C-alpha positions in Angstrom: 0.0 0.0 0.0 1.1 3.6 -0.7 -0.2 6.7 0.7 0.1 8.8 -2.4 -3.3 10.5 -2.5 -4.7 12.4 0.4 -7.4 15.0 0.8 -8.8 17.2 3.5 -12.1 16.3 5.2 -14.6 19.2 6.1 -13.5 19.2 9.8 -9.7 19.2 8.9 -8.9 15.6 9.2 -6.8 14.1 6.5 -8.1 11.2 4.5 -5.5 9.0 2.9 -7.4 7.5 0.0 -4.7 4.9 -0.8 -4.7 3.3 2.8 -8.1 1.9 2.2 -7.6 -1.7 1.3 -9.0 -3.0 -2.0 -10.5 -6.4 -1.0 -9.4 -9.5 -3.1 -9.5 -13.2 -2.7 -6.2 -12.9 -0.9 -7.7 -10.4 1.6 -10.8 -12.7 2.0 -8.7 -15.7 2.8 -6.3 -13.9 5.3 -9.0 -13.9 8.1 -12.1 -15.9 8.7 -14.0 -12.7 9.5 -13.1 -11.2 5.9 -14.4 -14.4 4.3 -17.6 -14.4 6.3 -18.2 -10.6 6.0 -17.7 -10.8 2.0 -20.4 -13.6 1.9 -17.7 -16.3 0.9 -16.7 -14.1 -2.0 -20.1 -12.8 -3.2 -19.0 -9.4 -2.1 -16.1 -9.4 -4.5 -18.7 -9.0 -7.5 -17.6 -6.0 -9.4 -21.1 -4.8 -10.0 -23.9 -4.8 -7.2 -22.3 -6.9 -4.6 -25.2 -6.2 -2.2 -27.6 -7.7 -4.7 -25.3 -10.8 -5.0 -25.1 -11.2 -1.3 -28.9 -11.1 -1.1 -29.2 -13.6 -3.9 -26.9 -15.9 -2.0 -29.5 -16.2 0.7 -32.0 -18.0 -1.7 -30.0 -21.3 -2.1 -28.9 -21.1 1.5 -32.6 -20.9 2.7 -33.6 -23.6 0.4 -30.9 -25.8 1.8 -31.3 -25.1 5.5 -34.8 -24.2 6.2 -36.5 -27.5 5.5 -34.0 -29.3 7.7 -34.8 -27.1 10.9 -37.7 -26.4 13.1 -39.1 -22.8 12.8 -37.5 -21.9 16.2 -34.2 -23.5 15.2 -34.1 -21.5 12.0 -34.7 -18.2 13.8 -32.0 -19.1 16.4 -29.7 -19.8 13.5 -30.5 -16.3 12.0 -29.8 -14.7 15.3 -26.5 -16.6 15.6 -25.6 -15.5 12.1 -26.5 -11.9 13.0 -24.0 -12.2 15.9 -21.3 -13.7 13.8 -21.9 -10.7 11.2 -21.4 -8.1 14.0 -18.1 -9.6 14.7 -17.1 -10.3 11.1 -18.2 -6.9 9.7 -16.5 -5.1 12.6 -13.2 -6.9 12.1 -13.2 -6.5 8.4 -14.4 -2.9 8.3 -11.5 -1.9 10.5 -9.1 -4.0 8.3 -10.3 -2.3 5.1 -10.5 1.2 6.7 -14.2 1.5 5.7 -16.8 0.5 8.5 -19.5 -0.5 5.9 -17.6 -1.4 2.7 -20.1 -2.3 -0.2 -18.4 -5.6 -0.6 -19.4 -6.7 3.0 -22.7 -8.5 2.1 -23.2 -10.8 5.2 -25.7 -8.2 6.4 -27.8 -8.6 3.3 -27.6 -12.4 3.4 -28.6 -12.6 7.0 -31.4 -10.0 6.9 -32.8 -11.6 3.7 -32.8 -15.0 5.3 -35.1 -13.6 8.0 -37.3 -12.2 5.3 -37.5 -15.5 3.4 -38.6 -17.3 6.7 -41.8 -15.1 6.9 -42.8 -14.8 3.2 -44.8 -17.4 1.4 -42.6 -20.1 -0.2 -43.5 -19.2 -3.9 -41.4 -17.6 -6.6 -43.8 -14.6 -6.8 -43.6 -13.7 -3.2 -39.8 -14.3 -2.9 -39.2 -12.2 -6.0 -41.3 -9.4 -4.5 -39.5 -9.7 -1.2 -36.2 -9.6 -3.0 -37.1 -6.4 -4.9 -38.5 -4.7 -1.9 -35.5 -5.6 0.3 -33.1 -4.3 -2.2 -35.1 -1.2 -2.7 -35.1 -0.4 1.1 -31.4 -1.4 1.5 -30.4 1.0 -1.3 -32.7 3.9 -0.7 -32.3 3.7 3.1 -35.5 5.4 4.2 -35.6 6.7 7.8 -34.6 5.4 10.2 -32.3 3.2 8.1 -30.2 6.0 6.9 -29.8 7.3 10.6 -28.6 3.9 11.7 -26.3 3.4 8.7 -24.6 6.9 9.4 -24.7 6.7 13.3 -23.4 3.2 14.1 -20.0 2.7 12.5 -19.4 -0.7 13.8 -20.2 -4.4 12.9 -23.6 -3.9 14.8 -24.4 -0.8 12.6 -23.6 -2.7 9.5 -25.9 -5.6 10.5 -28.7 -3.3 12.0 -29.6 -1.2 8.9 -30.3 -4.3 6.9 -32.4 -5.7 9.6 -34.5 -2.6 9.5 -34.7 -3.0 5.7 -35.9 -6.6 6.2 -38.6 -5.3 8.7 -39.9 -2.7 6.2 -40.0 -5.4 3.5 -42.0 -7.6 5.7 -44.5 -4.8 6.6 -45.1 -4.0 2.9 -45.5 -7.7 2.1 -47.9 -8.2 5.0 -50.0 -5.3 3.8 -49.9 -6.6 0.3 -51.0 -10.0 1.4 -53.8 -8.6 3.5 -55.2 -6.7 0.6 -54.8 -9.6 -1.9 -56.6 -12.1 0.4 
């Protein structure tokens, strides 16, 4: 790494642009937290890594959910959330960016929770996927507040959990109207 470029931040602090690590497979394999935070490599996608991380939840859900009782699945999601707090915290500090776009574990875990509650059909899961990505990208209040306020592994995971909650509310209203 070199520290060639730098700029001044509004409050006078210096930002060394070249000190931010550019994640690679080598980086992912250097520490288990990096591998987890980047969704096993999904976060290295050159375009829309969050979308790829969200999509990764679909086969994982199909593989795991039928083998677990509902409470066991929810406990697994809670454990994966805790794992994400740790992994995203460690990885964010290593990269130099608290919520790097390639850290997709938050999308994966939050969307697993969404999939647990939506009907198990392609239409509902597709609607859930689109809504979740919309809320995750647009970050309506209070998502944007949490995203900007909590610069830690917990903050990385929390904003996607709120996006999942918004997704489930919209889908519940839609289901009520349809039925």
